[in-house]
A tleap script that builds the chain and sets N, CA, C and O, in Angstrom:
source leaprc.protein.ff14SB
mol = sequence {
  NMET SER ASP ASN LYS ASN SER SER ASP ALA
  ILE TYR ILE HIE VAL LYS ALA PRO LEU SER
  LEU ALA ALA ASP THR ASN LEU PHE THR LEU
  HIE GLN ASP MET ILE ALA ALA PHE GLY ARG
  ILE ALA GLU HIE VAL ASP PRO VAL TYR ARG
  ARG LEU ALA LEU GLY GLU ILE ARG THR MET
  VAL ALA GLN LEU ASP LYS LEU VAL SER GLY
  GLN ILE THR PHE SER GLY THR GLU ALA CPHE
}
set mol.1.N position { 172.416 72.945 75.248 }
set mol.1.CA position { 172.651 73.975 76.169 }
set mol.1.C position { 172.627 74.990 76.136 }
set mol.1.O position { 171.981 75.630 76.966 }
set mol.2.N position { 173.402 75.632 75.050 }
set mol.2.CA position { 173.359 77.261 74.742 }
set mol.2.C position { 172.693 77.924 74.631 }
set mol.2.O position { 172.678 78.996 75.238 }
set mol.3.N position { 171.689 77.468 73.624 }
set mol.3.CA position { 170.423 77.952 73.267 }
set mol.3.C position { 169.434 78.040 75.017 }
set mol.3.O position { 168.875 79.064 75.409 }
set mol.4.N position { 169.451 77.067 75.580 }
set mol.4.CA position { 168.887 77.407 77.132 }
set mol.4.C position { 169.446 78.635 77.942 }
set mol.4.O position { 168.988 79.295 78.875 }
set mol.5.N position { 170.650 78.683 77.200 }
set mol.5.CA position { 171.975 79.580 78.633 }
set mol.5.C position { 171.329 80.784 77.530 }
set mol.5.O position { 170.520 81.295 78.304 }
set mol.6.N position { 171.172 81.538 76.265 }
set mol.6.CA position { 171.001 82.347 75.734 }
set mol.6.C position { 169.299 82.749 76.115 }
set mol.6.O position { 168.903 83.897 76.320 }
set mol.7.N position { 168.528 81.631 76.146 }
set mol.7.CA position { 166.933 81.992 76.764 }
set mol.7.C position { 166.800 82.616 77.881 }
set mol.7.O position { 166.008 83.536 78.086 }
set mol.8.N position { 167.727 82.050 78.818 }
set mol.8.CA position { 167.842 82.107 80.334 }
set mol.8.C position { 168.150 83.487 80.521 }
set mol.8.O position { 167.365 84.246 81.089 }
set mol.9.N position { 169.091 83.794 80.138 }
set mol.9.CA position { 169.743 85.572 79.890 }
set mol.9.C position { 168.591 86.596 78.950 }
set mol.9.O position { 168.424 87.759 79.317 }
set mol.10.N position { 168.005 86.171 78.006 }
set mol.10.CA position { 167.194 87.079 77.591 }
set mol.10.C position { 165.915 87.222 78.475 }
set mol.10.O position { 165.376 88.327 78.416 }
set mol.11.N position { 165.392 86.369 79.213 }
set mol.11.CA position { 164.290 86.426 80.496 }
set mol.11.C position { 164.680 87.337 81.464 }
set mol.11.O position { 164.071 88.363 81.769 }
set mol.12.N position { 165.767 86.908 81.958 }
set mol.12.CA position { 166.595 87.780 83.486 }
set mol.12.C position { 166.420 89.481 82.843 }
set mol.12.O position { 166.178 90.488 83.508 }
set mol.13.N position { 166.619 89.386 81.454 }
set mol.13.CA position { 167.147 90.435 81.207 }
set mol.13.C position { 165.346 91.656 81.155 }
set mol.13.O position { 165.247 92.788 81.627 }
set mol.14.N position { 164.419 90.979 80.545 }
set mol.14.CA position { 163.303 91.431 80.240 }
set mol.14.C position { 162.435 91.291 81.693 }
set mol.14.O position { 161.336 91.837 81.800 }
set mol.15.N position { 163.014 90.535 82.758 }
set mol.15.CA position { 162.452 90.415 84.239 }
set mol.15.C position { 163.236 91.680 84.997 }
set mol.15.O position { 162.792 92.393 85.897 }
set mol.16.N position { 164.263 91.721 84.487 }
set mol.16.CA position { 165.405 92.615 85.337 }
set mol.16.C position { 164.600 94.109 85.561 }
set mol.16.O position { 164.081 94.463 86.620 }
set mol.17.N position { 164.623 94.704 84.594 }
set mol.17.CA position { 163.939 95.868 83.803 }
set mol.17.C position { 162.895 96.386 84.930 }
set mol.17.O position { 163.095 97.360 85.655 }
set mol.18.N position { 161.553 95.421 84.950 }
set mol.18.CA position { 160.525 95.664 85.508 }
set mol.18.C position { 160.828 95.323 87.275 }
set mol.18.O position { 159.952 95.794 87.999 }
set mol.19.N position { 161.728 94.722 87.855 }
set mol.19.CA position { 162.518 94.342 89.110 }
set mol.19.C position { 163.042 95.666 89.642 }
set mol.19.O position { 162.741 96.286 90.662 }
set mol.20.N position { 163.928 95.932 88.649 }
set mol.20.CA position { 164.702 97.476 89.138 }
set mol.20.C position { 163.846 98.290 89.296 }
set mol.20.O position { 163.584 98.599 90.458 }
set mol.21.N position { 163.148 98.889 88.255 }
set mol.21.CA position { 161.911 100.053 88.844 }
set mol.21.C position { 160.975 99.704 89.570 }
set mol.21.O position { 160.109 100.577 89.615 }
set mol.22.N position { 160.729 98.737 90.220 }
set mol.22.CA position { 159.892 98.400 91.087 }
set mol.22.C position { 159.766 99.537 92.213 }
set mol.22.O position { 158.691 99.933 92.661 }
set mol.23.N position { 161.124 100.032 92.626 }
set mol.23.CA position { 161.159 100.838 93.773 }
set mol.23.C position { 160.490 102.146 93.551 }
set mol.23.O position { 159.885 102.728 94.451 }
set mol.24.N position { 160.625 102.672 92.149 }
set mol.24.CA position { 160.293 104.293 91.979 }
set mol.24.C position { 159.037 104.105 90.928 }
set mol.24.O position { 159.193 103.794 89.747 }
set mol.25.N position { 157.829 104.334 91.526 }
set mol.25.CA position { 156.280 103.627 91.211 }
set mol.25.C position { 156.375 105.120 90.044 }
set mol.25.O position { 155.490 104.975 89.200 }
set mol.26.N position { 156.897 105.974 89.887 }
set mol.26.CA position { 156.851 106.644 88.728 }
set mol.26.C position { 157.492 106.039 87.544 }
set mol.26.O position { 156.939 106.126 86.447 }
set mol.27.N position { 158.487 105.504 87.672 }
set mol.27.CA position { 159.518 104.964 86.600 }
set mol.27.C position { 158.590 103.715 86.178 }
set mol.27.O position { 158.296 103.457 85.011 }
set mol.28.N position { 158.150 102.940 87.366 }
set mol.28.CA position { 157.651 101.492 87.042 }
set mol.28.C position { 156.123 101.947 86.444 }
set mol.28.O position { 155.510 101.048 85.868 }
set mol.29.N position { 155.586 103.036 86.522 }
set mol.29.CA position { 154.453 103.051 85.766 }
set mol.29.C position { 154.917 103.795 84.009 }
set mol.29.O position { 154.434 103.491 82.918 }
set mol.30.N position { 155.687 104.522 84.237 }
set mol.30.CA position { 156.246 104.949 83.163 }
set mol.30.C position { 156.307 103.397 81.582 }
set mol.30.O position { 155.959 103.266 80.409 }
set mol.31.N position { 156.810 102.809 82.395 }
set mol.31.CA position { 157.398 101.557 82.144 }
set mol.31.C position { 156.081 101.086 81.497 }
set mol.31.O position { 155.532 101.408 80.444 }
set mol.32.N position { 155.795 100.323 82.354 }
set mol.32.CA position { 154.190 100.222 81.923 }
set mol.32.C position { 153.408 100.368 81.160 }
set mol.32.O position { 152.679 99.549 80.600 }
set mol.33.N position { 153.519 101.793 81.039 }
set mol.33.CA position { 152.712 102.647 79.929 }
set mol.33.C position { 153.369 102.474 78.859 }
set mol.33.O position { 152.771 102.155 77.832 }
set mol.34.N position { 154.857 102.664 78.877 }
set mol.34.CA position { 155.221 102.400 77.252 }
set mol.34.C position { 154.881 101.058 77.216 }
set mol.34.O position { 153.697 100.992 76.887 }
set mol.35.N position { 155.398 99.842 77.416 }
set mol.35.CA position { 154.754 98.255 76.890 }
set mol.35.C position { 153.248 98.371 76.666 }
set mol.35.O position { 152.768 97.915 75.629 }
set mol.36.N position { 152.795 98.717 77.207 }
set mol.36.CA position { 151.083 98.655 76.556 }
set mol.36.C position { 151.067 99.860 75.495 }
set mol.36.O position { 150.047 99.972 74.816 }
set mol.37.N position { 152.024 100.687 75.317 }
set mol.37.CA position { 151.598 101.544 73.795 }
set mol.37.C position { 152.347 100.879 73.064 }
set mol.37.O position { 151.914 100.981 71.917 }
set mol.38.N position { 153.536 100.039 73.106 }
set mol.38.CA position { 154.447 99.230 72.399 }
set mol.38.C position { 153.424 98.460 71.867 }
set mol.38.O position { 153.322 98.642 70.654 }
set mol.39.N position { 152.301 97.342 72.510 }
set mol.39.CA position { 151.533 96.692 72.223 }
set mol.39.C position { 150.520 97.201 71.282 }
set mol.39.O position { 149.878 96.588 70.429 }
set mol.40.N position { 150.504 98.564 71.642 }
set mol.40.CA position { 149.436 98.621 70.611 }
set mol.40.C position { 149.712 99.431 69.212 }
set mol.40.O position { 148.768 99.601 68.441 }
set mol.41.N position { 150.979 99.915 68.902 }
set mol.41.CA position { 151.376 100.024 67.839 }
set mol.41.C position { 151.699 98.675 67.436 }
set mol.41.O position { 151.414 98.482 66.254 }
set mol.42.N position { 152.037 98.000 67.837 }
set mol.42.CA position { 152.425 96.484 67.386 }
set mol.42.C position { 150.938 95.602 66.728 }
set mol.42.O position { 150.919 94.474 66.236 }
set mol.43.N position { 150.035 96.343 66.883 }
set mol.43.CA position { 148.658 95.897 66.200 }
set mol.43.C position { 148.190 96.512 64.704 }
set mol.43.O position { 147.398 96.209 63.811 }
set mol.44.N position { 149.097 97.484 64.967 }
set mol.44.CA position { 148.841 98.375 63.392 }
set mol.44.C position { 149.249 97.763 62.231 }
set mol.44.O position { 150.447 97.564 62.433 }
set mol.45.N position { 148.978 97.342 61.132 }
set mol.45.CA position { 149.520 96.469 59.919 }
set mol.45.C position { 150.028 97.547 58.901 }
set mol.45.O position { 150.981 97.158 58.226 }
set mol.46.N position { 149.612 98.758 58.660 }
set mol.46.CA position { 149.888 99.587 58.106 }
set mol.46.C position { 151.538 99.846 57.944 }
set mol.46.O position { 152.122 100.564 58.755 }
set mol.47.N position { 152.324 99.126 56.695 }
set mol.47.CA position { 153.602 99.502 56.588 }
set mol.47.C position { 154.412 101.073 57.025 }
set mol.47.O position { 155.477 101.415 57.539 }
set mol.48.N position { 153.227 101.708 56.491 }
set mol.48.CA position { 153.700 103.290 56.143 }
set mol.48.C position { 153.435 103.679 58.010 }
set mol.48.O position { 154.409 104.203 58.551 }
set mol.49.N position { 152.644 103.519 58.577 }
set mol.49.CA position { 152.061 103.809 60.002 }
set mol.49.C position { 153.205 103.266 61.107 }
set mol.49.O position { 153.439 103.821 62.181 }
set mol.50.N position { 153.848 102.084 60.613 }
set mol.50.CA position { 154.683 101.519 61.366 }
set mol.50.C position { 156.393 102.232 61.075 }
set mol.50.O position { 157.183 102.727 61.880 }
set mol.51.N position { 156.468 102.075 59.995 }
set mol.51.CA position { 157.697 103.054 59.725 }
set mol.51.C position { 157.813 104.108 60.569 }
set mol.51.O position { 158.581 104.174 61.530 }
set mol.52.N position { 156.918 105.067 60.143 }
set mol.52.CA position { 156.911 106.329 61.084 }
set mol.52.C position { 156.854 105.655 62.293 }
set mol.52.O position { 158.035 105.528 62.615 }
set mol.53.N position { 156.116 105.119 63.203 }
set mol.53.CA position { 156.358 104.942 64.532 }
set mol.53.C position { 157.362 104.488 64.780 }
set mol.53.O position { 157.609 104.793 65.947 }
set mol.54.N position { 158.480 103.655 64.192 }
set mol.54.CA position { 159.478 103.347 64.631 }
set mol.54.C position { 160.261 104.115 64.864 }
set mol.54.O position { 160.708 104.322 65.992 }
set mol.55.N position { 160.575 104.672 63.889 }
set mol.55.CA position { 161.448 106.153 63.462 }
set mol.55.C position { 161.119 106.996 65.099 }
set mol.55.O position { 162.066 107.103 65.878 }
set mol.56.N position { 159.762 107.535 65.485 }
set mol.56.CA position { 159.814 108.012 66.226 }
set mol.56.C position { 160.394 107.645 67.517 }
set mol.56.O position { 161.134 108.329 68.224 }
set mol.57.N position { 159.961 106.499 67.712 }
set mol.57.CA position { 160.563 105.251 68.612 }
set mol.57.C position { 162.163 105.404 69.050 }
set mol.57.O position { 162.577 105.677 70.176 }
set mol.58.N position { 162.936 105.157 67.867 }
set mol.58.CA position { 164.303 105.497 67.718 }
set mol.58.C position { 164.609 106.723 68.101 }
set mol.58.O position { 165.606 106.897 68.802 }
set mol.59.N position { 163.812 107.772 67.711 }
set mol.59.CA position { 164.221 109.191 68.297 }
set mol.59.C position { 163.887 109.295 69.890 }
set mol.59.O position { 164.749 109.804 70.605 }
set mol.60.N position { 162.820 108.891 70.404 }
set mol.60.CA position { 162.746 109.034 72.099 }
set mol.60.C position { 164.044 108.424 72.563 }
set mol.60.O position { 164.731 108.955 73.437 }
set mol.61.N position { 164.521 106.743 71.662 }
set mol.61.CA position { 165.610 105.931 72.532 }
set mol.61.C position { 166.897 106.669 72.449 }
set mol.61.O position { 167.700 106.485 73.364 }
set mol.62.N position { 167.198 107.453 71.510 }
set mol.62.CA position { 168.254 108.716 71.856 }
set mol.62.C position { 167.957 109.489 72.214 }
set mol.62.O position { 168.752 110.394 71.962 }
set mol.63.N position { 167.065 109.831 72.820 }
set mol.63.CA position { 166.708 111.060 73.338 }
set mol.63.C position { 167.078 110.624 75.125 }
set mol.63.O position { 167.679 111.344 75.922 }
set mol.64.N position { 166.535 109.319 75.371 }
set mol.64.CA position { 166.854 108.666 76.416 }
set mol.64.C position { 167.882 108.693 76.716 }
set mol.64.O position { 168.308 109.334 77.676 }
set mol.65.N position { 168.690 107.841 75.791 }
set mol.65.CA position { 170.352 107.610 75.402 }
set mol.65.C position { 171.027 109.388 76.345 }
set mol.65.O position { 171.761 109.628 77.304 }
set mol.66.N position { 170.306 110.139 75.441 }
set mol.66.CA position { 171.240 111.605 76.006 }
set mol.66.C position { 170.614 112.339 77.589 }
set mol.66.O position { 171.086 113.066 78.463 }
set mol.67.N position { 169.680 111.856 77.401 }
set mol.67.CA position { 169.045 111.995 79.115 }
set mol.67.C position { 170.015 111.246 80.471 }
set mol.67.O position { 170.372 111.706 81.556 }
set mol.68.N position { 170.259 109.661 79.697 }
set mol.68.CA position { 171.014 108.897 80.525 }
set mol.68.C position { 172.322 109.633 81.227 }
set mol.68.O position { 172.818 109.828 82.336 }
set mol.69.N position { 172.530 109.895 79.899 }
set mol.69.CA position { 174.449 110.741 79.823 }
set mol.69.C position { 174.527 112.192 80.407 }
set mol.69.O position { 175.477 112.961 80.256 }
set mol.70.N position { 173.403 112.432 81.081 }
set mol.70.CA position { 173.264 113.862 81.427 }
set mol.70.C position { 172.858 114.923 81.126 }
set mol.70.O position { 172.586 115.845 81.895 }
set mol.71.N position { 172.754 114.899 79.668 }
set mol.71.CA position { 172.292 115.804 78.790 }
set mol.71.C position { 171.198 116.145 78.664 }
set mol.71.O position { 170.624 115.459 77.819 }
set mol.72.N position { 170.234 117.336 79.356 }
set mol.72.CA position { 168.718 117.298 79.151 }
set mol.72.C position { 168.483 118.698 77.870 }
set mol.72.O position { 168.899 119.827 78.128 }
set mol.73.N position { 168.036 118.498 77.029 }
set mol.73.CA position { 167.697 119.365 76.080 }
set mol.73.C position { 165.906 120.423 76.278 }
set mol.73.O position { 164.867 119.764 76.235 }
set mol.74.N position { 165.872 121.084 76.361 }
set mol.74.CA position { 164.419 121.654 75.890 }
set mol.74.C position { 164.054 122.526 74.599 }
set mol.74.O position { 164.576 123.531 74.115 }
set mol.75.N position { 162.982 121.767 74.241 }
set mol.75.CA position { 163.115 121.822 72.868 }
set mol.75.C position { 162.359 123.227 72.730 }
set mol.75.O position { 161.665 123.507 73.708 }
set mol.76.N position { 162.369 123.980 71.887 }
set mol.76.CA position { 161.327 125.146 71.446 }
set mol.76.C position { 161.746 126.145 72.617 }
set mol.76.O position { 160.846 126.672 73.271 }
set mol.77.N position { 162.828 126.372 72.850 }
set mol.77.CA position { 163.030 127.857 73.724 }
set mol.77.C position { 164.029 128.389 73.262 }
set mol.77.O position { 164.887 127.623 72.824 }
set mol.78.N position { 164.178 129.250 73.218 }
set mol.78.CA position { 165.221 130.696 72.905 }
set mol.78.C position { 166.296 130.216 73.525 }
set mol.78.O position { 166.483 129.824 74.677 }
set mol.79.N position { 167.262 130.346 72.185 }
set mol.79.CA position { 168.744 130.909 72.907 }
set mol.79.C position { 169.246 132.469 73.034 }
set mol.79.O position { 169.132 133.429 72.272 }
set mol.80.N position { 169.843 132.309 74.305 }
set mol.80.CA position { 170.638 133.628 74.079 }
set mol.80.C position { 171.711 133.921 74.705 }
set mol.80.O position { 172.289 134.983 74.476 }
savepdb mol mol.pdb
quit
């Protein structure tokens, strides 16, 4: 029974995100684009490519976490 509960929770989490984004067309479209990109990345079997791609994705997640907390960083701009 516990396995069914864990499986149900996992399904709920995966369904909840797109449903909660459906009201915001821009975010929903970006979510769909990211899912498609992850699928294309997953098709690559080269371990070097995958390691580098995963590193880039981790960097993106870290940047998103900062954005969620209200921090916006502009790269490549001069500081005065």
